[in-house]
N, C-alpha and C positions, 0 to 999 in steps of 0.2 A: 504494499499499499504505499503510495507516494504521500509525503507529509505536505500539508498545506501551509507552509510557513510564509508570513508576509514580512518582507525586509523593510525596515525603516532606515532612513539616513541616520548616522552617527549624531549625537547631541551637538557636536561642534558644528556639524554641516547645518543642522537645523537653525541653531543660534545664529550662524552666519547669514542663513537666508533671511530671517527676521530683521537682522541689522541692515543687511543689503536693501531689502523692501524699503525700511524706514529712511535711509540715506536717499533711495530714489525718490520717495515721496517729498521729502523735505527739499531736493533738488527741484523738483517739479513746483512745489509751492513758492520756492523762491526764484523761481525762473532762471536758474542755472542752466548754461549752456550743456549739451551732451558732452563736450569737451571736459568741462567742470566735473560733471558726474562721474565720467569715466576716469578722470585722474583721482578723485576722491576714493572711488571704490577700489581702484588699483593699489593706492598707498595704504588704504585702511585694513583690507583684508589681511595682509601679513602682519599688521600690527594686531589685528584681533587673534590671529593664530598664535602670536607670540604670548599674548595675555592669557590664553585658555589652555595651560599645560596639563590639565586633567590630574591634578594632585591627589594623592590619598595619604590619609594620616592614620597612624596606628600609635599605641602605647605599649610600654613594657612596665608592669607593675610588680613591686617585689611584695609578695602576700606572706603573712605570718603562716607559719606550718599548720595551724589548726584550721585554715580555711581549705575546704575541700576543693578538689581539682575542677569538678563541674561547677562549682560557685566562682572560682577563679576565671574559669573561661567566661561565664556569664557576665561577671563585673568587668572584665577586660573588654568584651564585646560592646557592652553598654557605654563604657566610658570612651571607648574609641570612636564609636558612632556619633556621641555627643560632641566630642572634641571635632571630629570631622565636620558635623553640621555647623558648629560654631565658627570653625576656620573658614569653611566654605561661605558662610554668609559674609563675614568680614572680608574675605578675598573679593567676593563677588561685588560688593559695595565699591571697594578699593579700585577694581578691574573697571567698572562702570565708570568711575570718576576719571580714571586715566583716559579711557577712550574717548568720552565726551571732550574732555580738554585737548586731547590730540586732534581730533576732529575739528574743533574750533580754529586750531592753530593752522590746520590745513586749508581751512576755508579763508583765513587771514592772508595765508600765503598766496592763495588764487587771487585775491583782491590785490595783494602787492605786486603780483605778476601781471596784473591787468586783464585777468581771465574773468573777474566778476567787477561789474559796474558799481 
């Protein structure tokens, strides 16, 4: 029996598709030329890829001898999950801030180069 597996793009590809769509929409709203839109997308995609390293976090906890092995595993998993979530949220906010600032600088550069009136 053949499996019916539906393949979805990787998270990074889906994220970039959303960002690309937003950049295209903003270029349209601001009436930027196709040249400016192309330039922004070409410059910002590698920057986005650099900012999305797909980091994983884990911890190594020294437990007292009286803690059972299965309890150690459960505690370690819970702590690792919470640290990953917390670090992910912080990293996500920082990454978004960096990306928006870089995009603003690229738009300013396009203005300085006379590509935007």
